[in-house]
N, CA, C, O and the ligand as a Tripos MOL2 file, in Angstrom:
@<TRIPOS>MOLECULE
protein
  245   243    62     0     0
PROTEIN
NO_CHARGES

@<TRIPOS>ATOM
      1 N          -5.0120  -97.3570   85.0180 N.3       1 MET1
      2 CA         -5.5390  -97.8160   83.7300 C.3       1 MET1
      3 C          -6.5130  -99.0550   83.9160 C.2       1 MET1
      4 O          -6.1760 -100.0190   84.6040 O.2       1 MET1
      5 N          -7.6650  -98.9870   83.3080 N.am      2 ILE2
      6 CA         -8.5050 -100.1210   83.3990 C.3       2 ILE2
      7 C          -8.8470 -100.7400   82.0370 C.2       2 ILE2
      8 O          -8.7310 -100.0980   80.9930 O.2       2 ILE2
      9 N          -9.2800 -102.0350   82.0860 N.am      3 LYS3
     10 CA         -9.5340 -102.7480   80.8540 C.3       3 LYS3
     11 C         -10.6220 -103.7050   81.0230 C.2       3 LYS3
     12 O         -10.7330 -104.3620   82.0580 O.2       3 LYS3
     13 N         -11.4470 -103.8060   80.0170 N.am      4 LYS4
     14 CA        -12.5460 -104.7220   80.1310 C.3       4 LYS4
     15 C         -12.2290 -106.1410   79.6480 C.2       4 LYS4
     16 O         -11.7460 -106.3000   78.5270 O.2       4 LYS4
     17 N         -12.4750 -107.1380   80.4270 N.am      5 CYS5
     18 CA        -12.2020 -108.4680   80.0160 C.3       5 CYS5
     19 C         -13.2120 -109.0090   78.9880 C.2       5 CYS5
     20 O         -14.4140 -108.8780   79.2180 O.2       5 CYS5
     21 N         -12.8150 -109.5650   77.9530 N.am      6 SER6
     22 CA        -13.7830 -109.9990   76.9230 C.3       6 SER6
     23 C         -14.3540 -111.3630   77.1890 C.2       6 SER6
     24 O         -15.1230 -111.8700   76.3720 O.2       6 SER6
     25 N         -13.9950 -112.0090   78.3510 N.am      7 LYS7
     26 CA        -14.6080 -113.2230   78.6830 C.3       7 LYS7
     27 C         -15.6800 -112.9910   79.8100 C.2       7 LYS7
     28 O         -16.8320 -113.3870   79.6360 O.2       7 LYS7
     29 N         -15.3020 -112.3430   80.9770 N.am      8 CYS8
     30 CA        -16.2510 -112.1330   81.9880 C.3       8 CYS8
     31 C         -16.9940 -110.7930   81.8780 C.2       8 CYS8
     32 O         -17.9540 -110.5440   82.6080 O.2       8 CYS8
     33 N         -16.5410 -109.9440   80.9650 N.am      9 ARG9
     34 CA        -17.1090 -108.6340   80.6780 C.3       9 ARG9
     35 C         -16.9970 -107.6500   81.9150 C.2       9 ARG9
     36 O         -17.6810 -106.6290   81.9850 O.2       9 ARG9
     37 N         -16.1440 -108.0050   82.8230 N.am     10 LYS10
     38 CA        -15.9190 -107.1730   83.9850 C.3      10 LYS10
     39 C         -14.8110 -106.1890   83.7490 C.2      10 LYS10
     40 O         -13.8440 -106.5360   83.0710 O.2      10 LYS10
     41 N         -14.8900 -104.9480   84.2780 N.am     11 THR11
     42 CA        -13.8110 -104.0400   84.1100 C.3      11 THR11
     43 C         -12.8800 -104.1450   85.3120 C.2      11 THR11
     44 O         -13.2890 -104.0650   86.4710 O.2      11 THR11
     45 N         -11.5620 -104.3340   84.9600 N.am     12 ARG12
     46 CA        -10.5830 -104.5460   85.9940 C.3      12 ARG12
     47 C          -9.3250 -103.7530   85.7690 C.2      12 ARG12
     48 O          -9.0710 -103.2890   84.6580 O.2      12 ARG12
     49 N          -8.5640 -103.5950   86.7670 N.am     13 ASP13
     50 CA         -7.3880 -102.8380   86.6570 C.3      13 ASP13
     51 C          -6.4530 -103.6270   85.7040 C.2      13 ASP13
     52 O          -6.4260 -104.8550   85.6370 O.2      13 ASP13
     53 N          -5.7050 -102.7950   84.9910 N.am     14 ILE14
     54 CA         -4.6590 -103.3590   83.9160 C.3      14 ILE14
     55 C          -3.7600 -104.4000   84.5460 C.2      14 ILE14
     56 O          -3.3300 -105.3400   83.8780 O.2      14 ILE14
     57 N          -3.4830 -104.2440   85.7830 N.am     15 LYS15
     58 CA         -2.6260 -105.2120   86.5120 C.3      15 LYS15
     59 C          -3.2290 -106.6140   86.5700 C.2      15 LYS15
     60 O          -2.5280 -107.5880   86.8460 O.2      15 LYS15
     61 N          -4.5230 -106.7090   86.3090 N.am     16 GLN16
     62 CA         -5.2500 -108.0580   86.4250 C.3      16 GLN16
     63 C          -5.1400 -108.7020   84.9680 C.2      16 GLN16
     64 O          -5.6850 -109.7780   84.7230 O.2      16 GLN16
     65 N          -4.4540 -108.0360   84.0710 N.am     17 PHE17
     66 CA         -4.1870 -108.6720   82.7780 C.3      17 PHE17
     67 C          -2.7730 -108.9200   82.4840 C.2      17 PHE17
     68 O          -1.8940 -108.0940   82.7280 O.2      17 PHE17
     69 N          -2.5540 -110.1290   81.9300 N.am     18 SER18
     70 CA         -1.1980 -110.5720   81.5260 C.3      18 SER18
     71 C          -0.7090 -109.7420   80.2900 C.2      18 SER18
     72 O          -1.5300 -109.4070   79.4370 O.2      18 SER18
     73 N           0.4670 -109.4430   80.1910 N.am     19 LYS19
     74 CA          1.1430 -108.7710   79.1110 C.3      19 LYS19
     75 C           1.0860 -109.6590   77.8630 C.2      19 LYS19
     76 O           1.4450 -110.8300   77.9850 O.2      19 LYS19
     77 N           0.7000 -109.2440   76.7680 N.am     20 ASN20
     78 CA          0.7560 -109.9210   75.5530 C.3      20 ASN20
     79 C           1.0200 -109.0580   74.3840 C.2      20 ASN20
     80 O           0.1520 -108.3150   73.9260 O.2      20 ASN20
     81 N           2.2230 -109.1530   73.8950 N.am     21 ALA21
     82 CA          2.8620 -108.2200   72.8720 C.3      21 ALA21
     83 C           2.0650 -108.2900   71.5400 C.2      21 ALA21
     84 O           2.0880 -107.3470   70.7480 O.2      21 ALA21
     85 N           1.3390 -109.4600   71.3020 N.am     22 THR22
     86 CA          0.6680 -109.6010   70.0120 C.3      22 THR22
     87 C          -0.6740 -108.8530   69.9740 C.2      22 THR22
     88 O          -1.2430 -108.6620   68.8990 O.2      22 THR22
     89 N          -1.1450 -108.4570   71.0640 N.am     23 ASN23
     90 CA         -2.3510 -107.6120   71.1120 C.3      23 ASN23
     91 C          -2.0020 -106.1320   70.9300 C.2      23 ASN23
     92 O          -0.9250 -105.6990   71.3390 O.2      23 ASN23
     93 N          -2.9090 -105.3490   70.3150 N.am     24 SER24
     94 CA         -2.7000 -103.9840   69.9790 C.3      24 SER24
     95 C          -2.4480 -103.2010   71.2170 C.2      24 SER24
     96 O          -1.6400 -102.2740   71.1590 O.2      24 SER24
     97 N          -3.0650 -103.4810   72.3470 N.am     25 ASP25
     98 CA         -2.8260 -102.6800   73.5380 C.3      25 ASP25
     99 C          -1.7450 -103.2620   74.4670 C.2      25 ASP25
    100 O          -1.4390 -102.7100   75.5240 O.2      25 ASP25
    101 N          -1.1530 -104.4560   74.0050 N.am     26 GLY26
    102 CA         -0.1320 -104.9910   74.7640 C.3      26 GLY26
    103 C          -0.5240 -105.9130   75.9060 C.2      26 GLY26
    104 O           0.3390 -106.4430   76.6060 O.2      26 GLY26
    105 N          -1.8280 -106.1050   76.0960 N.am     27 TYR27
    106 CA         -2.3860 -106.9730   77.0920 C.3      27 TYR27
    107 C          -3.3260 -107.9930   76.6840 C.2      27 TYR27
    108 O          -3.9820 -107.8270   75.6560 O.2      27 TYR27
    109 N          -3.4590 -109.0740   77.4170 N.am     28 ASP28
    110 CA         -4.3040 -110.1690   77.0130 C.3      28 ASP28
    111 C          -5.8470 -109.6860   76.9760 C.2      28 ASP28
    112 O          -6.2220 -108.7700   77.7080 O.2      28 ASP28
    113 N          -6.6190 -110.2720   76.1900 N.am     29 HIS29
    114 CA         -8.0650 -109.9080   76.0780 C.3      29 HIS29
    115 C          -8.7900 -110.4230   77.3770 C.2      29 HIS29
    116 O          -9.7640 -109.8360   77.8460 O.2      29 HIS29
    117 N          -8.2670 -111.5130   77.9000 N.am     30 TYR30
    118 CA         -8.9370 -112.1120   79.1800 C.3      30 TYR30
    119 C          -8.1190 -111.7270   80.4120 C.2      30 TYR30
    120 O          -6.8890 -111.6800   80.3920 O.2      30 TYR30
    121 N          -8.8380 -111.4650   81.4440 N.am     31 CYS31
    122 CA         -8.1370 -111.1300   82.7620 C.3      31 CYS31
    123 C          -7.4470 -112.4090   83.3310 C.2      31 CYS31
    124 O          -7.6920 -113.5260   82.8760 O.2      31 CYS31
    125 N          -6.6260 -112.1980   84.2880 N.am     32 LYS32
    126 CA         -5.8500 -113.3380   84.8540 C.3      32 LYS32
    127 C          -6.7530 -114.3770   85.4210 C.2      32 LYS32
    128 O          -6.4630 -115.5650   85.2780 O.2      32 LYS32
    129 N          -7.8860 -113.9910   86.0880 N.am     33 ILE33
    130 CA         -8.7660 -114.8490   86.6510 C.3      33 ILE33
    131 C          -9.4980 -115.7670   85.6320 C.2      33 ILE33
    132 O          -9.7290 -116.9450   85.9020 O.2      33 ILE33
    133 N          -9.8380 -115.2210   84.5100 N.am     34 CYS34
    134 CA        -10.4270 -116.0660   83.3750 C.3      34 CYS34
    135 C          -9.4080 -116.9250   82.7930 C.2      34 CYS34
    136 O          -9.6700 -118.0850   82.4770 O.2      34 CYS34
    137 N          -8.1750 -116.3700   82.6280 N.am     35 ASN35
    138 CA         -7.0620 -117.2440   82.0440 C.3      35 ASN35
    139 C          -6.7810 -118.4750   82.9470 C.2      35 ASN35
    140 O          -6.5900 -119.5960   82.4750 O.2      35 ASN35
    141 N          -6.7690 -118.2100   84.2220 N.am     36 ARG36
    142 CA         -6.4980 -119.3300   85.1480 C.3      36 ARG36
    143 C          -7.6510 -120.3570   85.0460 C.2      36 ARG36
    144 O          -7.3840 -121.5590   85.0460 O.2      36 ARG36
    145 N          -8.8850 -119.9290   84.9640 N.am     37 LYS37
    146 CA        -10.0520 -120.8110   84.8420 C.3      37 LYS37
    147 C          -9.8960 -121.6100   83.4800 C.2      37 LYS37
    148 O         -10.1020 -122.8230   83.4410 O.2      37 LYS37
    149 N          -9.5470 -120.9200   82.4370 N.am     38 ARG38
    150 CA         -9.4080 -121.5300   81.0880 C.3      38 ARG38
    151 C          -8.4520 -122.6480   81.0650 C.2      38 ARG38
    152 O          -8.6870 -123.7050   80.4800 O.2      38 ARG38
    153 N          -7.2740 -122.3740   81.7680 N.am     39 LYS39
    154 CA         -6.2090 -123.3400   81.8530 C.3      39 LYS39
    155 C          -6.6780 -124.5590   82.6400 C.2      39 LYS39
    156 O          -6.4640 -125.7070   82.2480 O.2      39 LYS39
    157 N          -7.3060 -124.2710   83.7340 N.am     40 HIS40
    158 CA         -7.7380 -125.3350   84.5900 C.3      40 HIS40
    159 C          -8.8220 -126.2120   83.8110 C.2      40 HIS40
    160 O          -8.7860 -127.4350   83.9490 O.2      40 HIS40
    161 N          -9.7170 -125.6580   83.0520 N.am     41 GLU41
    162 CA        -10.6900 -126.3440   82.2870 C.3      41 GLU41
    163 C         -10.0740 -127.1440   81.2240 C.2      41 GLU41
    164 O         -10.5130 -128.2520   80.9180 O.2      41 GLU41
    165 N          -8.9540 -126.5410   80.5960 N.am     42 TYR42
    166 CA         -8.2560 -127.1950   79.4450 C.3      42 TYR42
    167 C          -7.6260 -128.4870   79.9800 C.2      42 TYR42
    168 O          -7.7660 -129.5280   79.3390 O.2      42 TYR42
    169 N          -6.9630 -128.4620   81.0910 N.am     43 PHE43
    170 CA         -6.2750 -129.6390   81.6530 C.3      43 PHE43
    171 C          -7.3220 -130.6950   82.1410 C.2      43 PHE43
    172 O          -6.9250 -131.8020   82.5040 O.2      43 PHE43
    173 N          -8.6580 -130.3740   82.1580 N.am     44 ARG44
    174 CA         -9.5820 -131.4050   82.4960 C.3      44 ARG44
    175 C         -10.0710 -132.2080   81.3280 C.2      44 ARG44
    176 O         -10.6020 -133.3090   81.4760 O.2      44 ARG44
    177 N          -9.8790 -131.6260   80.1460 N.am     45 THR45
    178 CA        -10.2380 -132.2750   78.9040 C.3      45 THR45
    179 C          -9.2480 -133.2690   78.4370 C.2      45 THR45
    180 O          -8.1140 -133.2310   78.9130 O.2      45 THR45
    181 N          -9.5780 -134.1900   77.5150 N.am     46 SER46
    182 CA         -8.6470 -135.2520   77.1260 C.3      46 SER46
    183 C          -7.4580 -134.7110   76.4560 C.2      46 SER46
    184 O          -6.3650 -135.2590   76.5990 O.2      46 SER46
    185 N          -7.6270 -133.5660   75.6650 N.am     47 LYS47
    186 CA         -6.5790 -132.9120   74.9820 C.3      47 LYS47
    187 C          -5.5960 -132.2470   75.9010 C.2      47 LYS47
    188 O          -4.3980 -132.2390   75.6210 O.2      47 LYS47
    189 N          -6.0570 -131.7000   76.9680 N.am     48 GLY48
    190 CA         -5.2090 -131.1330   77.9810 C.3      48 GLY48
    191 C          -4.5190 -132.2070   78.6980 C.2      48 GLY48
    192 O          -3.3270 -132.0500   78.9590 O.2      48 GLY48
    193 N          -5.1360 -133.3030   79.0570 N.am     49 LYS49
    194 CA         -4.5070 -134.3750   79.7760 C.3      49 LYS49
    195 C          -3.2790 -134.9470   78.9410 C.2      49 LYS49
    196 O          -2.2240 -135.2870   79.4760 O.2      49 LYS49
    197 N          -3.5110 -135.0140   77.6520 N.am     50 ALA50
    198 CA         -2.4840 -135.5930   76.6670 C.3      50 ALA50
    199 C          -1.3550 -134.6430   76.6530 C.2      50 ALA50
    200 O          -0.1990 -135.0650   76.6530 O.2      50 ALA50
    201 N          -1.6340 -133.3530   76.6410 N.am     51 ALA51
    202 CA         -0.5550 -132.3290   76.5490 C.3      51 ALA51
    203 C           0.2570 -132.3960   77.9200 C.2      51 ALA51
    204 O           1.4780 -132.2470   77.8760 O.2      51 ALA51
    205 N          -0.3800 -132.6130   79.1250 N.am     52 MET52
    206 CA          0.2810 -132.6890   80.3240 C.3      52 MET52
    207 C           1.1970 -133.9050   80.4020 C.2      52 MET52
    208 O           2.2880 -133.8610   80.9710 O.2      52 MET52
    209 N           0.7070 -135.0020   79.8010 N.am     53 LYS53
    210 CA          1.4470 -136.3370   79.7370 C.3      53 LYS53
    211 C           2.7030 -136.1000   78.9470 C.2      53 LYS53
    212 O           3.8040 -136.4360   79.3840 O.2      53 LYS53
    213 N           2.5260 -135.4890   77.7190 N.am     54 ARG54
    214 CA          3.7270 -135.2140   76.9740 C.3      54 ARG54
    215 C           4.7140 -134.3090   77.6480 C.2      54 ARG54
    216 O           5.9200 -134.5090   77.5030 O.2      54 ARG54
    217 N           4.2450 -133.2990   78.3960 N.am     55 ALA55
    218 CA          5.1330 -132.4410   79.1800 C.3      55 ALA55
    219 C           5.9340 -133.1910   80.1590 C.2      55 ALA55
    220 O           7.1400 -132.9910   80.3090 O.2      55 ALA55
    221 N           5.2230 -134.0950   80.8530 N.am     56 SER56
    222 CA          5.9590 -134.8590   81.9240 C.3      56 SER56
    223 C           7.0180 -135.8450   81.3360 C.2      56 SER56
    224 O           8.0270 -136.1260   81.9820 O.2      56 SER56
    225 N           6.7680 -136.3670   80.0910 N.am     57 HIS57
    226 CA          7.6450 -137.2680   79.5010 C.3      57 HIS57
    227 C           8.8280 -136.5240   79.0820 C.2      57 HIS57
    228 O           9.9330 -137.0680   79.0880 O.2      57 HIS57
    229 N           8.6490 -135.1990   78.6860 N.am     58 LYS58
    230 CA          9.8110 -134.4670   78.2390 C.3      58 LYS58
    231 C          10.7640 -134.2560   79.3710 C.2      58 LYS58
    232 O          11.9800 -134.3600   79.2100 O.2      58 LYS58
    233 N          10.1660 -133.9370   80.6060 N.am     59 ARG59
    234 CA         10.9930 -133.6290   81.7640 C.3      59 ARG59
    235 C          11.7830 -134.7650   82.1370 C.2      59 ARG59
    236 O          12.9070 -134.5310   82.5820 O.2      59 ARG59
    237 N          11.3700 -136.0450   82.0280 N.am     60 LYS60
    238 CA         12.0400 -137.1980   82.4030 C.3      60 LYS60
    239 C          13.3550 -137.3590   81.6490 C.2      60 LYS60
    240 O          14.3300 -137.8710   82.1980 O.2      60 LYS60
    241 N          13.3840 -136.9130   80.3610 N.am     61 LYS61
    242 CA         14.6100 -137.1700   79.5560 C.3      61 LYS61
    243 C          15.7300 -136.2730   79.9850 C.2      61 LYS61
    244 O          16.8260 -136.3430   79.4290 O.2      61 LYS61
    245 ZN        -12.2260 -112.0770   82.9890 Zn       62 ZN62
@<TRIPOS>BOND
     1     1     2 1
     2     2     3 1
     3     3     4 2
     4     3     5 am
     5     5     6 1
     6     6     7 1
     7     7     8 2
     8     7     9 am
     9     9    10 1
    10    10    11 1
    11    11    12 2
    12    11    13 am
    13    13    14 1
    14    14    15 1
    15    15    16 2
    16    15    17 am
    17    17    18 1
    18    18    19 1
    19    19    20 2
    20    19    21 am
    21    21    22 1
    22    22    23 1
    23    23    24 2
    24    23    25 am
    25    25    26 1
    26    26    27 1
    27    27    28 2
    28    27    29 am
    29    29    30 1
    30    30    31 1
    31    31    32 2
    32    31    33 am
    33    33    34 1
    34    34    35 1
    35    35    36 2
    36    35    37 am
    37    37    38 1
    38    38    39 1
    39    39    40 2
    40    39    41 am
    41    41    42 1
    42    42    43 1
    43    43    44 2
    44    43    45 am
    45    45    46 1
    46    46    47 1
    47    47    48 2
    48    47    49 am
    49    49    50 1
    50    50    51 1
    51    51    52 2
    52    51    53 am
    53    53    54 1
    54    54    55 1
    55    55    56 2
    56    55    57 am
    57    57    58 1
    58    58    59 1
    59    59    60 2
    60    59    61 am
    61    61    62 1
    62    62    63 1
    63    63    64 2
    64    63    65 am
    65    65    66 1
    66    66    67 1
    67    67    68 2
    68    67    69 am
    69    69    70 1
    70    70    71 1
    71    71    72 2
    72    71    73 am
    73    73    74 1
    74    74    75 1
    75    75    76 2
    76    75    77 am
    77    77    78 1
    78    78    79 1
    79    79    80 2
    80    79    81 am
    81    81    82 1
    82    82    83 1
    83    83    84 2
    84    83    85 am
    85    85    86 1
    86    86    87 1
    87    87    88 2
    88    87    89 am
    89    89    90 1
    90    90    91 1
    91    91    92 2
    92    91    93 am
    93    93    94 1
    94    94    95 1
    95    95    96 2
    96    95    97 am
    97    97    98 1
    98    98    99 1
    99    99   100 2
   100    99   101 am
   101   101   102 1
   102   102   103 1
   103   103   104 2
   104   103   105 am
   105   105   106 1
   106   106   107 1
   107   107   108 2
   108   107   109 am
   109   109   110 1
   110   110   111 1
   111   111   112 2
   112   111   113 am
   113   113   114 1
   114   114   115 1
   115   115   116 2
   116   115   117 am
   117   117   118 1
   118   118   119 1
   119   119   120 2
   120   119   121 am
   121   121   122 1
   122   122   123 1
   123   123   124 2
   124   123   125 am
   125   125   126 1
   126   126   127 1
   127   127   128 2
   128   127   129 am
   129   129   130 1
   130   130   131 1
   131   131   132 2
   132   131   133 am
   133   133   134 1
   134   134   135 1
   135   135   136 2
   136   135   137 am
   137   137   138 1
   138   138   139 1
   139   139   140 2
   140   139   141 am
   141   141   142 1
   142   142   143 1
   143   143   144 2
   144   143   145 am
   145   145   146 1
   146   146   147 1
   147   147   148 2
   148   147   149 am
   149   149   150 1
   150   150   151 1
   151   151   152 2
   152   151   153 am
   153   153   154 1
   154   154   155 1
   155   155   156 2
   156   155   157 am
   157   157   158 1
   158   158   159 1
   159   159   160 2
   160   159   161 am
   161   161   162 1
   162   162   163 1
   163   163   164 2
   164   163   165 am
   165   165   166 1
   166   166   167 1
   167   167   168 2
   168   167   169 am
   169   169   170 1
   170   170   171 1
   171   171   172 2
   172   171   173 am
   173   173   174 1
   174   174   175 1
   175   175   176 2
   176   175   177 am
   177   177   178 1
   178   178   179 1
   179   179   180 2
   180   179   181 am
   181   181   182 1
   182   182   183 1
   183   183   184 2
   184   183   185 am
   185   185   186 1
   186   186   187 1
   187   187   188 2
   188   187   189 am
   189   189   190 1
   190   190   191 1
   191   191   192 2
   192   191   193 am
   193   193   194 1
   194   194   195 1
   195   195   196 2
   196   195   197 am
   197   197   198 1
   198   198   199 1
   199   199   200 2
   200   199   201 am
   201   201   202 1
   202   202   203 1
   203   203   204 2
   204   203   205 am
   205   205   206 1
   206   206   207 1
   207   207   208 2
   208   207   209 am
   209   209   210 1
   210   210   211 1
   211   211   212 2
   212   211   213 am
   213   213   214 1
   214   214   215 1
   215   215   216 2
   216   215   217 am
   217   217   218 1
   218   218   219 1
   219   219   220 2
   220   219   221 am
   221   221   222 1
   222   222   223 1
   223   223   224 2
   224   223   225 am
   225   225   226 1
   226   226   227 1
   227   227   228 2
   228   227   229 am
   229   229   230 1
   230   230   231 1
   231   231   232 2
   232   231   233 am
   233   233   234 1
   234   234   235 1
   235   235   236 2
   236   235   237 am
   237   237   238 1
   238   238   239 1
   239   239   240 2
   240   239   241 am
   241   241   242 1
   242   242   243 1
   243   243   244 2
@<TRIPOS>SUBSTRUCTURE
     1 MET1         2 RESIDUE 1 A MET
     2 ILE2         6 RESIDUE 1 A ILE
     3 LYS3        10 RESIDUE 1 A LYS
     4 LYS4        14 RESIDUE 1 A LYS
     5 CYS5        18 RESIDUE 1 A CYS
     6 SER6        22 RESIDUE 1 A SER
     7 LYS7        26 RESIDUE 1 A LYS
     8 CYS8        30 RESIDUE 1 A CYS
     9 ARG9        34 RESIDUE 1 A ARG
    10 LYS10       38 RESIDUE 1 A LYS
    11 THR11       42 RESIDUE 1 A THR
    12 ARG12       46 RESIDUE 1 A ARG
    13 ASP13       50 RESIDUE 1 A ASP
    14 ILE14       54 RESIDUE 1 A ILE
    15 LYS15       58 RESIDUE 1 A LYS
    16 GLN16       62 RESIDUE 1 A GLN
    17 PHE17       66 RESIDUE 1 A PHE
    18 SER18       70 RESIDUE 1 A SER
    19 LYS19       74 RESIDUE 1 A LYS
    20 ASN20       78 RESIDUE 1 A ASN
    21 ALA21       82 RESIDUE 1 A ALA
    22 THR22       86 RESIDUE 1 A THR
    23 ASN23       90 RESIDUE 1 A ASN
    24 SER24       94 RESIDUE 1 A SER
    25 ASP25       98 RESIDUE 1 A ASP
    26 GLY26      102 RESIDUE 1 A GLY
    27 TYR27      106 RESIDUE 1 A TYR
    28 ASP28      110 RESIDUE 1 A ASP
    29 HIS29      114 RESIDUE 1 A HIS
    30 TYR30      118 RESIDUE 1 A TYR
    31 CYS31      122 RESIDUE 1 A CYS
    32 LYS32      126 RESIDUE 1 A LYS
    33 ILE33      130 RESIDUE 1 A ILE
    34 CYS34      134 RESIDUE 1 A CYS
    35 ASN35      138 RESIDUE 1 A ASN
    36 ARG36      142 RESIDUE 1 A ARG
    37 LYS37      146 RESIDUE 1 A LYS
    38 ARG38      150 RESIDUE 1 A ARG
    39 LYS39      154 RESIDUE 1 A LYS
    40 HIS40      158 RESIDUE 1 A HIS
    41 GLU41      162 RESIDUE 1 A GLU
    42 TYR42      166 RESIDUE 1 A TYR
    43 PHE43      170 RESIDUE 1 A PHE
    44 ARG44      174 RESIDUE 1 A ARG
    45 THR45      178 RESIDUE 1 A THR
    46 SER46      182 RESIDUE 1 A SER
    47 LYS47      186 RESIDUE 1 A LYS
    48 GLY48      190 RESIDUE 1 A GLY
    49 LYS49      194 RESIDUE 1 A LYS
    50 ALA50      198 RESIDUE 1 A ALA
    51 ALA51      202 RESIDUE 1 A ALA
    52 MET52      206 RESIDUE 1 A MET
    53 LYS53      210 RESIDUE 1 A LYS
    54 ARG54      214 RESIDUE 1 A ARG
    55 ALA55      218 RESIDUE 1 A ALA
    56 SER56      222 RESIDUE 1 A SER
    57 HIS57      226 RESIDUE 1 A HIS
    58 LYS58      230 RESIDUE 1 A LYS
    59 ARG59      234 RESIDUE 1 A ARG
    60 LYS60      238 RESIDUE 1 A LYS
    61 LYS61      242 RESIDUE 1 A LYS
    62 ZN62       245 GROUP 0 **** ****
């Protein structure tokens, strides 16, 4: 089974998509490659950095 990524517009094997029960087809709209990129970019933003800080604080307790 193949699926088209709505981010990079590439057609990939369904295995390249994460499972997401909230979507009608049960898989993410973005492929794993795009998701990884998105996460990476998010943690480079001030918002992402703040979220990372909060997460590390939680772990300390
Ligand atoms: Zn993609």
